[in-house]
N, C-alpha and C positions, 0 to 999 in steps of 0.2 A: 280467400282467408291468407292473412299474412304468415309466412312460415319462419320460425327461427333460423337464422343462418347457418350454413354448413361451415362457413369460414369462422376462424377464431377472433370474432368481434363481439363486443359486449351486446346483449340483447336484454331490453326491459322485460321484467317479470310480468306474467299474463297469460290469458288462455289463448291456445293455438291448436291448429289441427293436429290431431293424434297421429304420431308417425306409425303407430301399431294398428289403429282402426280409424278409418277415414270418416266414419259415422259419428265419431266422438270428438270432444275437445279435451285436451289435457294440459294441466297448469304446468308452466315453466317457471321456477322460482328465481330466475336470473343467472343460475349456475348449473342445476341439473333439472331434468323432467322428475316430476313428482308422480304418485300413484293416483293422484286426484283427476278423475274424469267425468265428464257430464255429456249427455246427448247433444248433439249439434243442433238445438232448437233454441230460438230465441223469440219471445212473445211479441217483442217490438224493437225497432232499432234503438229507440230512446233508452229503453231500459237495459239493453244489452251490455254487458262488460267485456264482450270479445275484443281482445287486443289492447285492453286497458289494465294498468296494474292498481288502479284504486279499488279497494276492497276486493281483491281477488277471489277470496273463498266465499263470496256471498253466494254464488250459484251452488257451489258444492255443498253449502251447509243446508240447502233446501232438498237436494237430490241426492247426496251421497255422503257418507261419513268422511272426514278429513283424516288422511293418514300421513303422518310426517315421516315414514320410513322412506329411505332412498329405494327407487324401484330397482328390480333385479335386472341384470344384463339381458338385453334382448337384441337380437340382430335387426328388428325392425326400427329401432330408436335411431333418430338422428344424433350424430355427434354433438355432445354439449361443447359450448364455446371454450376455448383455452387460451391461456395468456402467456406470453413469454416473459420469463423472470428477468427482471432488470435491476441489477444491484444498485444501491445508492451510491452517490457520488460520481466523480468523474471515471471515464474507462478509456482505454487504449482505442486505436482505430479499427481493431477487430473485436471489439467488445470485452476485452478483460478489465476486471476492476483494478484501479490503481492502489498502491500501497498507501496505508494511512501514516500521517507523520511520525505517530508513535512506535509504528513497526520499523520505520526507518531509523530512529533514534535508538531504539533498543539494540537494532542490528549492528549499528556503527559503534555502540558502546561495547558490545560482546567482541567485535573485531578489534577494537582498540585493546582490550584487556589480552587478546591472543599475541597481537604484535608487539604490546608492551613487555610482555614476558619474553619474547624472542629478543627483543632490542636489550633487555637487561642482561640476558645471557651473553649476548656478543659484546656489549659494551661493558662488561664487568671489568676488564683490565683498566679502562679509563676511569671508572667510578672508584675502583681500588686505590688507583694513584692519587686520585683527588683527595679522598678522606684520609689516606696516609700523610699527604701534605698538610691538610687542615689540621689534623692531630699533632703534627710537629710545630705548626704555627701557634696552636694554642699553649703548647707546652713551652715554646720560647716566649710567648707573651707573659706567661706566669713568673718567668725569670725576672727577679728585680733589677737584674743588671740591664735589661732590654730597654732601650731608650727610644725606640721607634715611635713616631708621632702616628696619629690616627689615619692622616692623609696618606702616609706611606703604607699603612697596614692595608687600607681600602683598595688602593692601587695594586697590591700584591695579590689581594683576594680576587679583584676583577681580572687580572690577567690569567691567574690559575683557573678561574671559572671559565674563561674563554677557551682555554685548552681543553677543558673537560665538556663543555657544552656543544662546541663546534663539531667534534667527531661524534658525540652522541647523537646530535641532530641529524648529521649525515647518515648514520647507521640507521636510525629511525626512518628516514625518508626512503632509503633503499629498500628497507624491510617492507614498508608500506606499499611501495609500487610494485615490487615483485609479487608479494601476497595478493594484492587486489587484482594486478594483471593476469596472474595465473588462473585464479577463480572465474574472473569475468569472461575470460576467452575459453575456458573449459566449460562451464555449466551457466554462467551469466549471474552466479550467486556466490559470495564469499560465505565461510561458515556461519558467520552472524545472520546473513540474510536467509541462508538455509534453515536456520533454527526458527526463524520468523515467517517462514513459508512465502518469501518474496524474492524477486529476481530482477535483474537490470535487462534492458532491451532497448533497441532503438525505437524512435516514436512510431515510424511506418513499417517495422520490420521485427518480427520475433525472432528468438534464437540468441545464442551467446555473441558477444561483441568480438570484432576483429582486434588484433594486436594495436594497431593505430588508434581504433575507437576507445579501447580501454585506457591507453596511454593519454589521449586527448581528455577523457573525463577526468582525468587526475590532475591536469596541467595546472588548474587554477589553486588547488590545495598545496601542491609542490611549490608553486611561486610564492604563495603567502608564507609558507614555512621559511623559505630561503630569505624572503625580504625581511621577516621578522628578526632575523640575526644581524641586520643593519640598523643601528640605533635610530637614524632619522626616519627611514623608510618603515620601520616596524610600526610607526604611529599610523601609517595607512594601512598595513597588513592586517592589523587587530579588527578594525572595523569590517573589513571585507570577509575575513574569516568568520565573524559573527553573522553577517548578512547572508553568506552563502546557505546554510542550512534553514535560516528563518524564512528564505524566500519561498520555499515550498508550502508555507502555511497560507499563502495567499494566491499562489500561483494557480490558475485554472487547469493546469495538468499536473499540478503538485510535482513540479521541478524545482530543484535547487539550482542555484548559478551554476554549478559544475555539470549539472544535467543539460543545460541550455547550451553550453559550450559543445558538449558532445552530441546533442540532439538525442538524448536518452530520457526514459522514464523507467520507473519502478512499479512493477505490476505484482499483483497477487498470483502466486504459482498456481497453475491449473492442476486438476487431478491427474494421478499417474496415468501414462499412457497418451497423454495430451502434450502438446507443446505450444 
């Protein structure tokens, strides 16, 4: 008589040798042993349902009432098959589920708010000087004696904007690099990623990134930001900056372009006590 496997493999529902009483058959519902048992007697091989899942309760309806209650624990019972849980979607090389695109998007948005506030504080002197200059310009233009043409005014505004944008961009870049590098090398996750329960790791190695790995992961974004300051090269930088995060939508490992440069992925953080 065929026995349900002791290994965690699927087994069809049917009647099998009773692990508790060798003289009986017990019904296996495909997940657990039931309380339905019948004597191990078959009138003929052709009418027997032993080992088959078709109409499995036919024999029990004739010899014993059907009981749908789960059987009590008994040391004589063979272990029921178990199945390893496998999360949907791609996973890391050691089985960790990868972060969803929306988790990464929200994490980046939270981080940008934090770094934006820091940038505004440190860049306030430049912002103050620009707006003071711009207010003076508007006052001068309202003076009827001012005869400056529009081309001259536009040139002045562009030059002054450059004085403002360049240092502010550099401040923003430095803050972003220091902020991201500090957290990725310390815990593998920036505050935004911590809030979403995700973190960065190497493709084939868990744990925080090294200093070189963290800097390499930001190389593309820093390069794009610098190129955007150059009028002609800025037309190339814009598509790249857009393609970078969009790449993870179709990548099999949910990697953005900057992940591919650093050979990193973003995984869902495991429970406390595990890494």
